[in-house]
N, C-alpha and C positions, 0 to 999 in steps of 0.2 A: 546481204540479200536485199534486192530492190523489188518493188512492186510496180507493175505497169497499169495504166488505165486507158480509157477510150481516147483521151486527147493526146497521148504520147505519140502514136504513129503519125497523126496529122502534123504535129510539131516537127517531127523528124523529116517527114516528106517535104515540109516547107523549107527546112534548112538545106536539104539536098538540092532542091530546085534553085535556091539562092546561090548555091555553089556551082550550079550547072554541071553536077556530076552525072545525073541520070534523070533528065526531066520526064522521061516516059514511064518511069517505074513508080508504082503506087503500092501501098500496103495498108491492109486493114487488120484490126485485131478485134476479136469477138469476146465480149465479157461474159463469163459464165452466168447462167440463169440466177444462181443464188447470190449474185453480186459479191462473190468472194474474190478478193484481189488475186491475180495470177501469181503463182509462186515460181514461174520460170525466170531464170536470170537473163539479163540483157547482156549479150556478148558482142564485143567489137572485133570484127575480123575482115579479111579481104573477101570480096564477092567476085565471082567469075563472069557473071552476066553483065552485058552492056558496058564492059570496060570500066564499071564503077569501082571506086576505091572502098566504099563502105556498103554494107547491106545486112540483111537478116539471114541467118543460116537456113531457116525453114523456107524462106522466099526463094533462095537459090535452088534448094532441093525440089520445090514445086515446079520450077522452070526447067528441070532436067538438065542443068548446066554442068553436072559432074562435079559437084562440090566435094572438097576434101577437108575434113575438120582438122583443127589444130589439136595439140596434145592435151591442152587443158579441158577441151570438150570431151575427152575420153574418161574424165574422172567420174566417180560414182554419182548417181543422181542426188539432188539435195534432200534433206530430211523432210518428212511430212510436216504439215502445219501443226503447231502445238494445240493440244485440246483446250476447249473452253473451260475456264475454271471460275465458277460464280461463288462469291462470298456472301454469306448471310442472307441469301435469297435475293440479292440485288442483281443489277445488270452490268456491273463493272467487269471488264475483261483486261487481260494483259498480264495476269499472273500465271506463270508456267509451273506446273507441278510435275515432278519426276518421281517415279517409283524406284527407290534405292534399296528396297528390302533385300533383294537378291545380292546386291553388292556388299551390303553389310554382313549378310550371312556368310558370304564367301570369304570376306576378310576375317571374320571371327573364326571360321573353320581353318583357314591357313595358319593363323597365329595361335590357334588352340587356346583361346581365352577361357579361363576358368570362371565359374560363377562368382560374381562380385568384383572381377577385374575390370578396369576401365582404361581405355585409350583416349588420351586427351592431348590436343595440340597445345604447345607452349604459349601460343598467342591468343588462345581462346580463354579469356579471363572469366573469373567467377561472376562478374557483373553480366557479361554476355550470356553465360550459361543460365543464370537465373532468369534473364530476360527471355531467353529462348524457351524456357519451360513455361513462362507465363502465357505465351501466345497460344490461343485456342485451347487452353486448358480450363475447363469450367471452374476448377478449384482456385485458379490463379488469375484468370483473365475475366474481368468484370464485363467485357464487351462480347464475350462468347455467347451466342444465342443458340438455343435448341431449335430444331426444325419447327417452323410455324410460330416461334416466339417473337414478340415485338420488343423493341428496345426500351420503351417507356411503359409504365403501368397503364392499364386500361380502365382503371377505376374512375367513375364519374362522380366528381365531388359536388355536382349540382343536383344530384338526385335527391328526392324528398326522403328525409329520415324520420323514423318514428321515435317517440321518446325512449322506448326500450333500446333502440339502436344507439342513440346518443349515450345512454347510460353504459351500454356495452363498450362503446369506443372509449369513453372516459375511464372505465375500469381497466381496460387493456393499457391505457396510457399510465395508470397508476403502476402497473407491473413494470412497464418500460422505464418509468421515472425512477423506481427503486433500483432497477438493474443499473442505471446510470450512477446513482449514489454509491453503489457497491463497487464501482470501478470499471464498468464496461463503457465503451465509447458511445457517443451520441449516434454514430453511424449505424450501430446495431440496436439502438433503443429508440429514443423519441424521434429522431430524424427519419425513421422508417415510416412515420405516419404521413399519409398522403395529404391530409388536411394541413398539417403543420408545414409540409414542404411547399405546398401551393401558397401558403400564407407568407412564407419567408423568401420565396424566389419568384420573380425578381425582388430585390430588397425594397421594402416599402419606404417611401419618403414621408408620408403622412400616415397617421394611424388608420385613417379610412381605407388606405390601400392594403393594410395588413388583413387581408381576407382571402379565403380560398376561392371566392367567386369575385373576380376583379370586374370593375366596370359598373356594378349596380349602385344605385343611389345610396348614400349613407343613411343608415337607420331602417332601410327596407330589406326585405328578404324573408324567407321562410322561417317560422318561429324557431324550430329546432336548429337551423343553421346559425341563427343569432346566438343561441345558447352555447352551441359547440364552439363557435368562433371566440366568444368571451372566455370560455374555459381554456382554449388553446392559447389565447393571449396571456392569461395568468400563468399557465405552465411555462411558456417560453420566458416570461419575465422572471419567474422564480429561478429558472435555469441560469439566466444571466447573472443574477445576484449571487447565487451559490458558486457559480464558476469564477466570478470575479473575487469573491471572498477567499476561495481556496488558492487561487493564483498568487495572492498577496501574502500567503502564509507559507510555513515550511512544510512541504509535503514531497512525495516522490512520484514523479510522472510514470505512468504505466504500472506502477506498483501499488499506489493508493488510489489514484484517480486519473482520468483522462480529460484534460481541459480543452482538447482540440475541438473547435467548432466548425472546421472544414469550410472556412470562409463564409459561413452563414451568420448573418447579423441576428443576434438574439434580442431584438427590439431594444438595444442599448441606447438608442437615441430618443426614446420616448419616456416621459415621466411616469412615475408610479401612480400618480393621481389619475392619469388618463386610463391606465389599465384598471384601476379600481372602479372608475366610473363605468367602464364597460361591464365589469362583473356585477355591479349593483344594478345596472339597467337590465341585464339578463335575469337577475333574481326577481326584479319587478315584473318582467315579462312572464316568467314562469308562474309567478303568483297570479297574474291576470288571467292565465289560461288554465288554471287548476281545475275549473269546472268542466273544461273540454277534455283534458287528458286524464283527469282523475287525481284525487288528492294524493294517492300513494305514489304515483309517478312524479307528481309535482314536488312532493317532499324529497324524494330521492334525488332529483335534479338540484333542488335547493340546497341540500346537504353538501353536494359536491362543489357547488359554487361557493358556499360558505367556507368550506375547508380551504379552497384556494385563496379566498380573501384573507382568511386568518393567517395562512402561511406567509403571504406577502407582508402582512402586518407584523408578524414575528420577526421576519428578516429586517424590516425597516427599524424596529425598536432595538435590535441587537447592537447597533452602533452606539447606543447611549451609555451602556455600562453603568446604569444608575441603580435604582431600587429594584432588586430581583423580583419582588412581589408584583410590581406592575408589569415588568417584562414577561412574567410567566403567564399572564392572562391569555394571550392568543395561543400559546402552547397548550394550556389547559382546555381552551375551547376546541382546538384540533383533536385533542385526546378524546373528548366526548363525542364530537361529530363523527370521528372515524368509526366508532362503534356503530353508529346509526348507518353509516355507509356500508359497513360490512354486512349488517343485517338485511340491507336492501339489495344486495348483489344479485339475488335471484330475479330481479326485475329487468336486468339487462339482457339484451340480445347481441351475441357476439357478431362482429363484422370483420372477419379476418382479412377480407380483401382490401380494407382501408389501410393496411400496413404492407409494405412491399420492400424487398431488398433491392429492387431495380433502382431505387432512388440513390443508392450508393454509387451508381455510375456517374452521377452528376455532381458528386461531392469532390472537393479538392483534397484527394487522399491518394496516397501511394499504396494503401493496403489492398490486398486481394479481397474479393467478395467474401463476406462473412454472414452467417445466418443471424436472424433476429434472436436476441436473448429473451427467452420466455420464462418468467417466474410464475409459479402457480399462485392462485388467489390466496391460498392459506399462507404461503411464504411471504407474499406481499403484505398481508394483514399483520403478520408477526413483526416484520421489519419496520413497517410504519408505526406500529404501536410502540416499539422500542425507540424509534427515532423521536417520537413526541415525548416519551418518558425521559429520554436523555436530554432533550431540549429543556425540559423543566429542571432536571437535576443539575445541569451544567451551570445554570444561573446562580446556584448556591455558592459558587466560588467567589461571587462578588461580596459575600458576607465575610470579610476578612476578620479573623480572630487572632491568629499568631502565625508565624512563619512555618512552624512544624505541622500545624493543621492544614496549611495550604499545600505544602510539598509532600511530606512523607505520608500523608493520609488522603487528602482530597484528590490530588492529581493522580497519585499512584493507585488508589483504590478505584477511582473512576475509570482509569485506563485499563485496569486489569479485569474488567467485566468480561463475561463470556456470554454472547459474542461481544467483541470490542465495539465501542461506539463508532458510527460511520465517520468518514473522513470530514464531512462538513461539520459535525459536532466537535471533532478534534480541532479543526481550524478555528471554530468559534471559541473554543477554550483558549487557544493561542492568542486570538484577538483580545479576549478579556485580560489575559495576562500581560501582553507585551505591546499592544498598540500604542504608537507614539512614545514608546519607552516609558510609559506611565503604568505602573502595576495596578491592575483592576480599575483603571480610570481615576484613581485618587491617591495612589502612593508612589513615592519616588523609589528608585532602586536603593538609594542609601537607607531609606526608612526600613525597607524589608531586611537588608543585610544587617543593619544595626539591631533590629529586633531579634534576628537569629543569633547574632553574637551575644546579645544580652541574655538570651534564653539558654544558650549552650555553655559559654565560658566566661562571660563578663557581666553578670547581673550587678546592677547599680555600680558600675565602674566609672571612674573618672575619665577613662579612655573614650567613653561614649557620651560624655557630658556635652550637651549642646552649647554650653557657655564657652567651650574651647574655641568655637568658631568666631566668637565676638572679639577675641584678642588679636590685635594687629601688630603688636610689638614683636619683631623677629626673635628677640632674645628671651622672651617670656616662655616659661615651660609649657603653658597652655597652647601657645602658638605652635610649639614643636610637636606637641601631642596631636593637634588638629592636622598638621602637615603630614605626619607619618601615618595617621589613620586614614587620611584621604588617599595617600599613596597606596595603601593596602586595599582600600575599597576599589580603586580603579583597576588594580591588578586582579582582584578576585571576582569582580562584578560579572564579567562575561562568563567565566567558568560556572559561577553560581546560577546564572540564568539559563545556561545551557542544559543544566539538569532538568529544569522545568520543561524546556523545549524538547529535550530528548524523550521525556515521558509522554509527550503529546503525539508521538509517532506510533506506528504499528509495532507489535511486540518484537518482531525480528530486528527492526531498525533501532529500537531502544537498546537492545544488547549491543549491536554493532557500534552505535554512537557512544555508549558508555565505555567500550573498549578503547576508544580514542580519548575520551574525557579523562580517564585516570592518569594518563601521561601528562595532561595539562595540570591536573591537581597535584601531581608530583612536583611540578615547577612552582605552583602556588605555595606549596608547603615550604619549599626551600626559600622562596622570597619572604614568606612570613617569618621564618626563623631569623632572618637578618633584621627585619623590622622589630621583632620581639627583643632582640638584643639592644637595639637603640632605645626602645621604650622603657625597658627595665632600668636603664640609667636615668631616664627623665623622671620617672615616678619613684625612684630610689627604692625599688622592690628589694625585700630581704629574702634570700634563698632559704629553702626549707629542706629538711632531710626527707626524702621519699624513696622507698616506702618507709613508714615509721618503724622504729626498732621493735615496738610491741607487736607488729604484724608478722614477725618471724623472718622478715627480709634482712634485718640488720641495717638497712639503709645503704646507699651507695654514695653518700656525701651530699652536701647541700646542692640543690638544683632550683632553678627558677620555674615559674608556672608556664611560661611560653603559651599564652592563651591563643594567639592568632594561629600559630603553627599547629596547636592541638586541634583547633577548629577545622583547619584544612585537612589534617590527618584523619579526623573522624569522618569527614565526608569522603575522603579517598577510600577508607575501609568500607564504608557503606556502598560505594560504587562497586568495589571488588566483590562484595557479597552479592549484590544484585546481579552482577554478570554471571556468577556461578549459578545462582538460583534461577535466573532466566534460562540458563542452559538446560536445567531439568524441565522447566515448563515447555520449552521448545523442542524437547527430545533430541538434543544435540549429542548427548553421551550414549554410548553403547551400554547394554546391560552389564557387561563385565567391567565397565569403567565407573559405574555409579558409586561403588564403595570408595574408590580413591577420591573422587570429586567431593563426596560428602565429608571425607576426612579433611580435605583442604578447606571446605566451608567451615568446619568446626574450628580450624586453626584461625581463620579470619575472624570468626565470632569471638574467640578467646582474646584475640588482639584488641578487638573493639571493647570488650568488657574491661580489659586492663587499662585501656586509655580512658574510659569513662570513670573508672575508679580513681585514676590519677587526677582527672578534672574535678571530681567530687571532693577530693582531699584538699586541693587548693581553694575551691569555692567555699568549703566549710571554714577554712582558716580565715579567708577574707570576711566571711559573714560574722565570725567571732569578733574580728576587729571592728566591724561596723556596729555590732551590738554594744560594744564598750563606748562608742561615740553617740549613742542614742539615735538610731537611724529613723528616717521618716517613714510614713506609711507606704509611700511609693517604693522605697528601697526594700522594705520588708516584703512587699508583694512581689518584687522582682526576684528576691532570693527564694521565696517559697515556690514560685513558678519554675525557676531553674532547678531547684531541688527535685520537684516532681518530674520534670523532664528527664533529668539524669537517672532517677529511679526507674522510670518507664523504659528508657532505652537500655539500661543495664539489665532489666528483666527480660527484655526482648533478646538481647545478646545471649543471655544465659539459656533461654529456651532454644535458641537457634543452635548453640553448640551442643546442648544435650541431645536434641533431636538428630542433629547431623552425626554425632558420635554413635547413637543407637543404630541408625541406618548403615553407617560405615561398618560397624561390627556385624550387623545382620547380613550384609552382602558378602563380607569376608567369610562368614560361616557357610553361606549358600554356595560360594565358589569352592570352598574346601570340601564340601559334601557332594560336589559334582552336580548340583541342581541349577547352577548358572555356569554355563560353559562358554568360553570365548570361541567365536567362529574362527576358521582358518584364515590367516592373513599372510599370504606368502610374500607380499611386497612391503611389509612393514614390520616393525618390532615394537615391543611395549614402550621402550624408551623414546622411539620416534613419535609415537602417539602422545606420550606425555609431553614432549616438546611442543606439539601442536596445540594441545589443550591449554598449556600454560603460556602460550605465546603472548596473550594480552598482558600478562603480569611479568614478563621477562625483564622489561626495562624499569620496573619499580624497585627502588632501593630499600624502602621500608613499608611493609614487612618484607623481609628478604624471602625470595622464592626458594623453597626447599629443593635440594638436589634430587636427582632421580633415585639415588640409593636410599636417601631418607624417606622419600615418598613410597617406594616399594616396600621398605621394611615396615613403615607405619600402616600401610594398607593390608599387607599379607598377615602380619603379626604371627609369624610361624612359631614363635616361642610360647604362644598362648594356646591352650587347648580349645577345641571347638565349644565345649560346654561352658568354658569360662567366657568365651566371646558372647555367647547368648546370655549369660548372666549379666555381663557388663551392659549389653543392649537393654535388657530388662530394667536394670537400675537407672540407666539414662532416661528411658521412657517414663519411669516413675517421676523423676525430677522434672522432666519437661511437662508432664501432666499437672504437677503441682503449680508450676509457673503459669501455665495456661489458665488454671482455675483462678489464680490471683488476677491475671490480665483480664479475664472475662468480667470480673467484678468492677473494673475501673469505670468511672463515669465518663461522659462525653468530654468534659473539660479536662479531667486528669489523664485521659488517653490521648489528648491532643487530636481529636477527631471531630471537631465542631463542623457541622455541615455534612458529615459523611459517616456518622456514628453507626448507622445500620450496616453499611458495607464493611466497616472496620470490624464490627462484632461478627459479621458473617465470615470474615477471614480468620478470626480467632477460633470460631466454631469449626471451621474447616480443618484447622491444625489439630484440634481436639479429636476429630474423627480420624485423622491420619495417625495420631498417637495410639488411639484405641485399636485400629486395624493392625498396626505394627506390633502391638503387644500380643494380639491374638496369634499372629504369624510366629512370633518368638516362642510362645507357649506350645504351639503345635510342633515346632522343631525340637524343643527341649524334651517333650514327651516321646517323640519318635526316637530320639537318640537314647533315651533311657530304656526304651523297649528293645532296640536292636543293636545298640552299641555304636561307638564313634568310628569303628572300622568299616561300617557300611557306607557305601557311596552310590550315587546315581538314583535315577527315578525308580528302577526296578527293585533295588535292594532296600531303599527307604520307603517305597510305596507312596511317594509324594511327587506332585507335579507343580512346578512353579511357573507362573506367568507374570511377565513384567511388561506393563504398558503405560498408559497415562495414569495420572493420579486417580485414586479410587473415587467412586461417585460420592459426592458430598464432602470430599476431602479437600486438600490444598494442592495447587499445581506444583508447588515447590518441593513437595514431599512425595516421592515416588515409592509407594509401599507395594511390595510384591504380593501376589495372590497365591496362596498355597492350597492345593487341593489334594486330599487323601484319596488314593486310587486303590486301596485295599491291600491284601497281603501280597508279598513278593512271590 
């Protein structure tokens, strides 16, 4: 389709005159009043008038020349002009919209599409379909504007702010900052602040440009603007430090934390001293105007600036990994100041218009528009309070005492807190442990591994004697010992450190990582056995009969101590126990599966107890040999420490297997009485679910995974009466209770919980609560069976209702004790 204009007839007439076709013929075209281009097509045809060869159809008709049209001129008239379609209130034209509703309804009616059916072209890809959904969908298209809505926020950052409004904006930024620490992106938290957005965009080249009011002289401006600018500078710099720390440690993007800055520079090119100077200048300014704004408002603003200064100081000192007492000073200061900030929150005046989701449209992001994450003031207060407390607590890891206090107690108990420490604190712990591959900033990896070997299997052993490294003669036995031990350290070091790193993750990731680690420890154990065989010839070790004849085992023949493989096997068993126990904490197992998994946990704990007993046997034999040779004070201390550790871990294994046995019998009885019923599972079988649960342990050679038949028989215990099951559970609970009473009386040093004794004692008390609750449930079941007989089943016949959820309040997450409620007579 062609459009004509006023100049076209003149050009055509000139061309006709040049050709001498019809010099007397003229033509004019009138433009419509509304200046809309004509929609009539320009046709070329023969003209009858004047013997001309070319002409206009309407011109010939006007002259009465008897014009006869051609066939193409008999076609239907052209379509009407497309309607004007204006986007977003603008004046852009050229987009043609067609109403295809009737066509779609007709197509759906012809093919009789059912609800939920979809017709899709094979060349219409998923990417195209998602892209099509985004356009003009307010939930997916960040550029979609409501009628009358502007593209950018309308907030005026130059307006005068009252002190109360500055306090209100800062307090709202506290809420957004904490939401970012919890894993929400900056686009939904701090970058929604209009003041921060204007400060960072365009990127400031000098610190004076980092202002939401550009162009004003440095040092000038309204007082409250200066205070708010200084605080915003401190917040952004804190975000850069924390973001940088997290990125350099082991974490999971989108699961723990979002490090995306959306191409915004978080003042990374400016020194911390410059930011601190701005904060100090703002504090001096607030102090100078305290008589004008009032002491109460001045103190409230001063506390907030002081908190930001202390936060930057704490971050700056964290790289030192030196004396924890000095490093804890800014954290202690923040803890005290935060209480004053919370008490002064009523002085703030909210300014919600200072935060806008429209800023997301200018961020370098492929995410659809998302709402601002709003934490309540009470939630923010609790989370910041815990953040500062965890910041103080995590510094205690720098007080190294022994390897077991570091791993099995400090790191594990610290990470098992509810709620779990924030990801920044967890990455700070990783930095203390692993930065530059120097443990805690002062210990080599070899030092920690040797300390652990000495504590567990090799106290005062010549295998760990530093004098071995001084011998350079290849044929000397000390040189051979040093070479073999170094080979073992290199093989085991990464697996050993991975346990620490795994426990620095979130609880779900800990379990997932441990499932992979046990396969690596299986290989470490096999390699350690080979090295043990080489070492036992170098040190001329004498094999011993184990178990001794007096223990009722009769012995199985002489055997060697195998210290390195025993050490690796012990850690592998601990990992397997932790995997099962974390499964209870994370509620992975269904209620009808709890009994079976507790039975398997008891088997693992028994294996650990037997291994510790074997290690203790060979350790006592070596200690007796050392006593005959008049050992030094250091050697005696090493044997005493190892003996205490083996006692403590043996006691822990016994408590675990007794408690697991009790709960296994209890759940077996509940299932037999119809109080715990398996839901219908038409697409699976018990054996298939067993294979899924045991998949992490399927590749482990020792301990061997029990078969499905053995597992089912041990779990159901059909040959044992229900009353006997409950009696066995009651007896196991009594044994576990006695063990926990002994455990609770251990000192900080004897329990290997230096630096985390309170948390360790809290865990022991939680287990005591779980034992007591389980004993109550067992007694209720026994009494009801005596009253109504074992042939009664179900809720109605027994008059009992069982609820299984998380661990009981005040109990332990690893011991899921059911709640039994008596509902009266049947």
